[in-house]
TORKOL-4160 file (C-alpha; in steps of 0.2 Angstrom, whole numbers, padded with zeros to 4 digits, m for minus):
238
<pt num="1" X="m0009" Y="0062" Z="0057"/>
<pt num="2" X="0008" Y="0064" Z="0064"/>
<pt num="3" X="0021" Y="0070" Z="0051"/>
<pt num="4" X="0032" Y="0057" Z="0044"/>
<pt num="5" X="0051" Y="0059" Z="0044"/>
<pt num="6" X="0064" Y="0049" Z="0036"/>
<pt num="7" X="0069" Y="0036" Z="0049"/>
<pt num="8" X="0088" Y="0037" Z="0052"/>
<pt num="9" X="0093" Y="0019" Z="0055"/>
<pt num="10" X="0109" Y="0021" Z="0044"/>
<pt num="11" X="0122" Y="0034" Z="0042"/>
<pt num="12" X="0117" Y="0047" Z="0030"/>
<pt num="13" X="0130" Y="0041" Z="0017"/>
<pt num="14" X="0121" Y="0025" Z="0017"/>
<pt num="15" X="0105" Y="0033" Z="0013"/>
<pt num="16" X="0113" Y="0043" Z="m0001"/>
<pt num="17" X="0119" Y="0026" Z="m0008"/>
<pt num="18" X="0102" Y="0018" Z="m0006"/>
<pt num="19" X="0093" Y="0033" Z="m0015"/>
<pt num="20" X="0106" Y="0032" Z="m0029"/>
<pt num="21" X="0103" Y="0013" Z="m0031"/>
<pt num="22" X="0084" Y="0015" Z="m0032"/>
<pt num="23" X="0086" Y="0029" Z="m0045"/>
<pt num="24" X="0097" Y="0017" Z="m0055"/>
<pt num="25" X="0084" Y="0003" Z="m0054"/>
<pt num="26" X="0070" Y="0015" Z="m0060"/>
<pt num="27" X="0080" Y="0021" Z="m0074"/>
<pt num="28" X="0084" Y="0004" Z="m0080"/>
<pt num="29" X="0065" Y="0000" Z="m0079"/>
<pt num="30" X="0061" Y="0014" Z="m0091"/>
<pt num="31" X="0057" Y="0028" Z="m0079"/>
<pt num="32" X="0063" Y="0045" Z="m0084"/>
<pt num="33" X="0071" Y="0058" Z="m0074"/>
<pt num="34" X="0077" Y="0076" Z="m0079"/>
<pt num="35" X="0089" Y="0077" Z="m0065"/>
<pt num="36" X="0091" Y="0061" Z="m0056"/>
<pt num="37" X="0101" Y="0068" Z="m0041"/>
<pt num="38" X="0086" Y="0079" Z="m0037"/>
<pt num="39" X="0074" Y="0064" Z="m0035"/>
<pt num="40" X="0071" Y="0054" Z="m0019"/>
<pt num="41" X="0062" Y="0038" Z="m0020"/>
<pt num="42" X="0061" Y="0026" Z="m0005"/>
<pt num="43" X="0064" Y="0007" Z="m0009"/>
<pt num="44" X="0046" Y="0003" Z="m0005"/>
<pt num="45" X="0040" Y="0013" Z="m0020"/>
<pt num="46" X="0035" Y="0007" Z="m0037"/>
<pt num="47" X="0035" Y="0017" Z="m0053"/>
<pt num="48" X="0029" Y="0012" Z="m0070"/>
<pt num="49" X="0038" Y="0013" Z="m0086"/>
<pt num="50" X="0037" Y="0030" Z="m0096"/>
<pt num="51" X="0034" Y="0040" Z="m0080"/>
<pt num="52" X="0044" Y="0056" Z="m0079"/>
<pt num="53" X="0050" Y="0062" Z="m0062"/>
<pt num="54" X="0055" Y="0080" Z="m0062"/>
<pt num="55" X="0066" Y="0089" Z="m0049"/>
<pt num="56" X="0061" Y="0090" Z="m0031"/>
<pt num="57" X="0050" Y="0074" Z="m0032"/>
<pt num="58" X="0049" Y="0064" Z="m0016"/>
<pt num="59" X="0040" Y="0047" Z="m0016"/>
<pt num="60" X="0038" Y="0038" Z="0001"/>
<pt num="61" X="0031" Y="0023" Z="0009"/>
<pt num="62" X="0020" Y="0012" Z="0000"/>
<pt num="63" X="0017" Y="0023" Z="m0015"/>
<pt num="64" X="0013" Y="0016" Z="m0032"/>
<pt num="65" X="0014" Y="0027" Z="m0047"/>
<pt num="66" X="0008" Y="0020" Z="m0064"/>
<pt num="67" X="0015" Y="0021" Z="m0081"/>
<pt num="68" X="0016" Y="0037" Z="m0092"/>
<pt num="69" X="0013" Y="0049" Z="m0078"/>
<pt num="70" X="0022" Y="0066" Z="m0075"/>
<pt num="71" X="0027" Y="0069" Z="m0057"/>
<pt num="72" X="0034" Y="0086" Z="m0051"/>
<pt num="73" X="0042" Y="0097" Z="m0050"/>
<pt num="74" X="0042" Y="0099" Z="m0031"/>
<pt num="75" X="0029" Y="0084" Z="m0027"/>
<pt num="76" X="0029" Y="0073" Z="m0011"/>
<pt num="77" X="0018" Y="0058" Z="m0012"/>
<pt num="78" X="0016" Y="0047" Z="0004"/>
<pt num="79" X="0008" Y="0030" Z="0004"/>
<pt num="80" X="m0002" Y="0035" Z="m0012"/>
<pt num="81" X="m0008" Y="0025" Z="m0027"/>
<pt num="82" X="m0007" Y="0035" Z="m0043"/>
<pt num="83" X="m0014" Y="0027" Z="m0059"/>
<pt num="84" X="m0009" Y="0028" Z="m0077"/>
<pt num="85" X="m0007" Y="0045" Z="m0086"/>
<pt num="86" X="m0008" Y="0057" Z="m0071"/>
<pt num="87" X="0000" Y="0074" Z="m0070"/>
<pt num="88" X="0005" Y="0080" Z="m0052"/>
<pt num="89" X="0013" Y="0097" Z="m0051"/>
<pt num="90" X="0020" Y="0106" Z="m0035"/>
<pt num="91" X="0008" Y="0097" Z="m0023"/>
<pt num="92" X="0008" Y="0085" Z="m0008"/>
<pt num="93" X="m0003" Y="0069" Z="m0006"/>
<pt num="94" X="m0005" Y="0057" Z="0008"/>
<pt num="95" X="m0013" Y="0040" Z="0009"/>
<pt num="96" X="m0025" Y="0043" Z="m0005"/>
<pt num="97" X="m0029" Y="0036" Z="m0023"/>
<pt num="98" X="m0028" Y="0046" Z="m0038"/>
<pt num="99" X="m0037" Y="0038" Z="m0053"/>
<pt num="100" X="m0032" Y="0037" Z="m0071"/>
<pt num="101" X="m0028" Y="0053" Z="m0081"/>
<pt num="102" X="m0030" Y="0065" Z="m0066"/>
<pt num="103" X="m0022" Y="0082" Z="m0066"/>
<pt num="104" X="m0017" Y="0088" Z="m0049"/>
<pt num="105" X="m0009" Y="0105" Z="m0045"/>
<pt num="106" X="0000" Y="0116" Z="m0043"/>
<pt num="107" X="m0001" Y="0119" Z="m0025"/>
<pt num="108" X="m0014" Y="0106" Z="m0021"/>
<pt num="109" X="m0015" Y="0097" Z="m0004"/>
<pt num="110" X="m0023" Y="0080" Z="m0004"/>
<pt num="111" X="m0025" Y="0074" Z="0014"/>
<pt num="112" X="m0028" Y="0056" Z="0019"/>
<pt num="113" X="m0042" Y="0045" Z="0014"/>
<pt num="114" X="m0046" Y="0053" Z="m0003"/>
<pt num="115" X="m0051" Y="0044" Z="m0019"/>
<pt num="116" X="m0050" Y="0056" Z="m0034"/>
<pt num="117" X="m0060" Y="0050" Z="m0049"/>
<pt num="118" X="m0053" Y="0046" Z="m0066"/>
<pt num="119" X="m0050" Y="0062" Z="m0076"/>
<pt num="120" X="m0053" Y="0074" Z="m0062"/>
<pt num="121" X="m0044" Y="0091" Z="m0062"/>
<pt num="122" X="m0039" Y="0097" Z="m0045"/>
<pt num="123" X="m0030" Y="0114" Z="m0046"/>
<pt num="124" X="m0021" Y="0128" Z="m0037"/>
<pt num="125" X="m0024" Y="0130" Z="m0018"/>
<pt num="126" X="m0037" Y="0116" Z="m0017"/>
<pt num="127" X="m0037" Y="0105" Z="m0001"/>
<pt num="128" X="m0046" Y="0088" Z="0000"/>
<pt num="129" X="m0048" Y="0077" Z="0015"/>
<pt num="130" X="m0057" Y="0061" Z="0018"/>
<pt num="131" X="m0068" Y="0063" Z="0002"/>
<pt num="132" X="m0073" Y="0053" Z="m0014"/>
<pt num="133" X="m0074" Y="0062" Z="m0030"/>
<pt num="134" X="m0082" Y="0054" Z="m0046"/>
<pt num="135" X="m0075" Y="0054" Z="m0063"/>
<pt num="136" X="m0072" Y="0070" Z="m0072"/>
<pt num="137" X="m0075" Y="0082" Z="m0058"/>
<pt num="138" X="m0066" Y="0099" Z="m0058"/>
<pt num="139" X="m0060" Y="0110" Z="m0044"/>
<pt num="140" X="m0049" Y="0123" Z="m0052"/>
<pt num="141" X="m0044" Y="0133" Z="m0038"/>
<pt num="142" X="m0046" Y="0140" Z="m0020"/>
<pt num="143" X="m0058" Y="0126" Z="m0013"/>
<pt num="144" X="m0059" Y="0115" Z="0002"/>
<pt num="145" X="m0069" Y="0099" Z="0002"/>
<pt num="146" X="m0068" Y="0088" Z="0017"/>
<pt num="147" X="m0078" Y="0073" Z="0023"/>
<pt num="148" X="m0088" Y="0073" Z="0007"/>
<pt num="149" X="m0094" Y="0062" Z="m0007"/>
<pt num="150" X="m0095" Y="0070" Z="m0024"/>
<pt num="151" X="m0102" Y="0063" Z="m0040"/>
<pt num="152" X="m0096" Y="0063" Z="m0058"/>
<pt num="153" X="m0093" Y="0078" Z="m0069"/>
<pt num="154" X="m0096" Y="0091" Z="m0056"/>
<pt num="155" X="m0089" Y="0108" Z="m0057"/>
<pt num="156" X="m0084" Y="0118" Z="m0042"/>
<pt num="157" X="m0081" Y="0137" Z="m0043"/>
<pt num="158" X="m0067" Y="0145" Z="m0033"/>
<pt num="159" X="m0070" Y="0149" Z="m0015"/>
<pt num="160" X="m0081" Y="0134" Z="m0012"/>
<pt num="161" X="m0080" Y="0127" Z="0006"/>
<pt num="162" X="m0088" Y="0112" Z="0015"/>
<pt num="163" X="m0090" Y="0118" Z="0032"/>
<pt num="164" X="m0088" Y="0100" Z="0039"/>
<pt num="165" X="m0084" Y="0104" Z="0058"/>
<pt num="166" X="m0095" Y="0112" Z="0070"/>
<pt num="167" X="m0082" Y="0113" Z="0084"/>
<pt num="168" X="m0087" Y="0096" Z="0091"/>
<pt num="169" X="m0091" Y="0084" Z="0077"/>
<pt num="170" X="m0087" Y="0081" Z="0058"/>
<pt num="171" X="m0102" Y="0080" Z="0046"/>
<pt num="172" X="m0103" Y="0074" Z="0028"/>
<pt num="173" X="m0108" Y="0083" Z="0012"/>
<pt num="174" X="m0116" Y="0072" Z="m0002"/>
<pt num="175" X="m0116" Y="0079" Z="m0019"/>
<pt num="176" X="m0124" Y="0070" Z="m0034"/>
<pt num="177" X="m0118" Y="0069" Z="m0052"/>
<pt num="178" X="m0117" Y="0084" Z="m0064"/>
<pt num="179" X="m0119" Y="0097" Z="m0051"/>
<pt num="180" X="m0113" Y="0115" Z="m0054"/>
<pt num="181" X="m0107" Y="0124" Z="m0039"/>
<pt num="182" X="m0105" Y="0143" Z="m0041"/>
<pt num="183" X="m0091" Y="0153" Z="m0033"/>
<pt num="184" X="m0090" Y="0156" Z="m0015"/>
<pt num="185" X="m0103" Y="0143" Z="m0010"/>
<pt num="186" X="m0103" Y="0136" Z="0008"/>
<pt num="187" X="m0110" Y="0119" Z="0011"/>
<pt num="188" X="m0116" Y="0117" Z="0030"/>
<pt num="189" X="m0118" Y="0098" Z="0032"/>
<pt num="190" X="m0126" Y="0086" Z="0034"/>
<pt num="191" X="m0133" Y="0091" Z="0017"/>
<pt num="192" X="m0137" Y="0081" Z="0001"/>
<pt num="193" X="m0137" Y="0089" Z="m0016"/>
<pt num="194" X="m0147" Y="0080" Z="m0030"/>
<pt num="195" X="m0140" Y="0076" Z="m0047"/>
<pt num="196" X="m0140" Y="0090" Z="m0059"/>
<pt num="197" X="m0143" Y="0104" Z="m0046"/>
<pt num="198" X="m0137" Y="0121" Z="m0049"/>
<pt num="199" X="m0130" Y="0131" Z="m0034"/>
<pt num="200" X="m0129" Y="0150" Z="m0037"/>
<pt num="201" X="m0114" Y="0159" Z="m0033"/>
<pt num="202" X="m0112" Y="0166" Z="m0015"/>
<pt num="203" X="m0125" Y="0153" Z="m0008"/>
<pt num="204" X="m0124" Y="0145" Z="0009"/>
<pt num="205" X="m0132" Y="0128" Z="0008"/>
<pt num="206" X="m0140" Y="0123" Z="0024"/>
<pt num="207" X="m0154" Y="0111" Z="0018"/>
<pt num="208" X="m0155" Y="0097" Z="0005"/>
<pt num="209" X="m0157" Y="0102" Z="m0013"/>
<pt num="210" X="m0168" Y="0091" Z="m0025"/>
<pt num="211" X="m0161" Y="0085" Z="m0041"/>
<pt num="212" X="m0161" Y="0097" Z="m0056"/>
<pt num="213" X="m0166" Y="0112" Z="m0044"/>
<pt num="214" X="m0157" Y="0129" Z="m0043"/>
<pt num="215" X="m0154" Y="0135" Z="m0025"/>
<pt num="216" X="m0149" Y="0153" Z="m0021"/>
<pt num="217" X="m0146" Y="0159" Z="m0004"/>
<pt num="218" X="m0139" Y="0177" Z="m0003"/>
<pt num="219" X="m0146" Y="0194" Z="0001"/>
<pt num="220" X="m0154" Y="0203" Z="m0013"/>
<pt num="221" X="m0143" Y="0217" Z="m0020"/>
<pt num="222" X="m0148" Y="0235" Z="m0017"/>
<pt num="223" X="m0142" Y="0249" Z="m0027"/>
<pt num="224" X="m0143" Y="0267" Z="m0019"/>
<pt num="225" X="m0140" Y="0279" Z="m0033"/>
<pt num="226" X="m0130" Y="0294" Z="m0029"/>
<pt num="227" X="m0126" Y="0288" Z="m0011"/>
<pt num="228" X="m0107" Y="0288" Z="m0014"/>
<pt num="229" X="m0106" Y="0306" Z="m0020"/>
<pt num="230" X="m0117" Y="0312" Z="m0006"/>
<pt num="231" X="m0106" Y="0303" Z="0007"/>
<pt num="232" X="m0090" Y="0310" Z="0000"/>
<pt num="233" X="m0098" Y="0328" Z="0001"/>
<pt num="234" X="m0105" Y="0325" Z="0018"/>
<pt num="235" X="m0087" Y="0320" Z="0024"/>
<pt num="236" X="m0079" Y="0334" Z="0015"/>
<pt num="237" X="m0070" Y="0323" Z="0002"/>
<pt num="238" X="m0070" Y="0325" Z="m0017"/>
């Protein structure tokens, strides 16, 4: 997707006036702003009453924000739908839907064609692309989920990656409801994970996993007692 820029059909002073007029319109409709001069909302945007727009908020295109949300600081939404009661902090979202009561950020990037289920929590340094998340799913930090369908009430440990691109084509990952994904898991699609499955930490998943199964795919740990001391002595180090 090409990055969008503000189209300059008018002198900058007219844009300044347009942004100011939009802010006044929103304030009169019950939208709250901590520092109105630091909020930029295009005329095509709608915002529900009771929503708080914090400094650095930029709302663009056909974005709709529901009532009683908190947006910002430092958030840019482009062509997004944000339902009632969401919190979005220090993040960017494009062409996606964020359902009721979600918590997004900080430092989350939601790329186009995502649908984030009601009450989901998407945290720091998580990127989503072209995926559907069910209600109540959590990805707290350091995760990439692309070209995926994820069920309800799943939990993703940090370092989880869907390896959706093989250098030639994109492939989808399908994950059922109530799935636990341990830290540093790699999904190599196309794979399907059944409801209630448990993915052990540091597993690379290359085959389908049945419902309620546990899968572990990592090398067995080896402990060589005394090896470190012997190695230091061999190399003349204490």
